[in-house]
N, C-alpha and C positions, 0 to 999 in steps of 0.2 A: 238353490239360489235367490227362489223368488222369495221363501220366506225370510231371509236377510234382508231383500229388499223391502218387503211391509215393515218388519221391523225398526231399518231405517228409515221409514217413510213414517210410522207411529211415532219416534223418538223425535224427529224434527216438527210435529204437530203440537205434539206433548210440550216439547221448549217453545215452540212461538206462542201456543197457548196460555204456560205459563208465563213467557214474559210479558203479555197482552194484562193477564190479571196484575202480575204485581203491579205495572206501571200505573195500574188506574187504581191500585188500594195502598200503595205503599206510603208513609208519611213522610218519607225522604224524598226530596226533589233529586237530589241525586242519584238516589237507588231507582225512582223511577222514570229516570232518562236512561240509565247503564240498562234496565230490564228493557224497553223499548227498545234499545239499540240491538240487544239479545233477539226481541221477535224480529227485527229488520233481519238481523244475520239467518235466522231459521225460515223468513218466508224466501229469500232467494234460493234455497235447495228444494222449497214445496215444486211439484211438479205442474206444469200449466194447467194440466184441466182445473186444477183446484186455486192456483193464484189468483185469477180473479176473484172468488170468495173471500180469500183471507187476506189480501191487498186492500178490499175494502173495510175490513176491521182494523189493518194497523191503520190505515187511512183516517176513521172515524176515533182512534186512541192517538193519534198524532194533532188531531182536532183540539181533541181535550187536553193533551198535554202543554200545548203550546199556549193553552189557555192558563192554565196551571204557571208555566212558567214567566207567564205576561206578569201575575198577580202577585208572585213572589218575593215578598220585601226583603228576603235573605240577598236576593241577587243584588249585585248592582247593575247601571243600566246598560253599560257596555257587555256584563257579563249576560244578562237577559237577550241582548240583542244578537250576540255570537252566538249563544245555544239556539234560540227557536231558529235562526237563519241557518243552522247547520244542518237541524233535522229536517226543514223544508228542503234543503240541498240536495244532502243523503235520498230523501225520498224520490225528488225528481231524477235523480240520476241512475237509481234502480227503476224508473218507470212505473210508479206508485200514482202520479199526476194524473197518468195518460188512463188508469182504470174507472175516473171518473169527470167525465166531461164539465158537469156540473159545476164543479168544484176546482178546476182544474185553472181556469182564470183567475179564479180568489188565491190561489195557489203563486202563482208568477206575479202577481200586483203584491202581494205580499211578501215575496222574496226582495220584490224591487226597492219597496218603503222602506221595510229593514236593513237592507244595505247603504240604502240612502242615511238612513237614520244613524246608522254604525259608523261611517264614513264621516259624517259631519261633528262626530263627537271625539273621532280619531286625533290626538296631538303630537304622537311619538312621529317625526319627520319617517324614521325607518317604517313602520305600519304606513303611512303614506304612501313611500315608496311601491309598496308591495301590493298597493289598493291601485295603482297607477299601472304594476306591472300586470296585473290580474284583469284590468281592461284591456292591456295593449293583447292581451292574448286571446281574448273574446273571437269566435268565428264572426266573420263578415260576409255578408251574402255579396255576389257579384265577383266583377273580375279583380282580382288583388294583384297583379303583377307590375302595373305602374306605380313608381313610390317617386315622392311618398303616399299622396292618392290617400285611400281610406286609411292609412293609419300615422298620417298626421298629426292629427291630435293628441293620440295616447302615445307616440313617441315624444314629441313635444314637453307633453308633461313628464316622460320617464328624464328627459335629458334636465329638464328643471327639478326636478326631485336631485336627480344626482351632484349639480352643480348646487344646491343647495345643502347636501351634505359633503360638501368639500372634493367633489369628485370630477373636475373639469376635464380632465383625462379620457377617463369612462364616459364623461357625457358625447366627448369629441368623437370618440367610437361609434355610439349609438347615434350620431348624426350623421355621421357617413353610409353604418349599414340601410339607414333608411332614407337617405339623403334628403336630411333635414337641413335647414338653411344655419351656418354657424352664429350666434352672439357675437357682436367684437370683447364684451365681457370676457367671454370663455377662452379668447386667443389670450386675452391681457393676463388672466387669472393661470393661464399655463406656462405662460412666459416668466412669473413671478414667484409659482407657487412649487418647490422641490418635490421631483417625484416621488422620492420618499417618503413624504409627508402626506401623498395620497395614498402611497402602498401600507403607510401604518392605518389610514383614516379607513382604509376597504379593509384590513383584519377586522377593525374594530366593528366596521357594518354586517362582517360576517358573522362575527360573534352575536350581535344584536338579533339577526336574522335565526341563529339556531334557539335563541331563548325570546321571542318577542315581548315588549313589555306591556302590551296589551291584548285582551281576547280578540280571538281571530274566529273568522268561519270558516266552514270546511273546505271550501273553495278557494280561498286564501292559503290556507295551511297546507292542500296539496301543492301549490305553486312556489313556495319556498325554494325544492330543490334548484328547479330552472334558472331562477332568480341568481343564485348563490352559484351556481356554472357562469353564468355569464358573467357574475362580477369575479370571479375568480380567474376568467381565460386570460391569457396575453389579449392586448386591446388589438393587435392583427387579425386575432383569430378566434373572435367571439363566435360561439354555436347558436348563432340562429341563421336557418333556412326560412326563406319568406316565399312560398309556393301559393300554387292556384287554392288552397286549402286554409291559407291561413300563415300562419307561424310555428314551425316545428324546432324546438329545442335538442340539439344533440348532445349526447358525449363527449 
């Protein structure tokens, strides 16, 4: 059994090393990104005793890869932003940024700048709504039980986004969930727009979420299912629970 464990470890280290090598030498940016992701997956299986050493190697490779992505003229502006941001987000989720205190502040600042730049270039209403949803789901320090409280700004942004997409009844449901005041125009729109039209618009929105029209970063992609559940749920039973840990979406 011990020999099997050593063999598995050897395979993991070889995979990690091979991924880093290919990520630094391939002429194809797609191949470099793919092999870097392979090395990330392999690093997650490395024993804790060796994770710090190999984690720093992966961080070095990520900085080099981010530079290549930024300089690659074959990628569009939004592609560059979304790809680099996704890599930093994935690295942070795995705890890589914590391995180097000297670079962790830069990584966090870089993520904020990339996120801001990407959101400023977004034109598709469905992607704007998704970014607002991502912001609403962010963890908030301190007590969160008083509504609308710390959620008011983000919840109001979701309401505005739903109104822009022609979903006033869904917007009203969010207002009620977060105790956000109703806008008079919302009441008027609900009274003058058939419910069948909103149902049709909701179906179209769900379809666009299934295939977003613009590049998205990792953090936004993983939030799509929760937004889809909230959009598909009955208006009087939104799957949102607000507790002391923030917002919890359930099936």
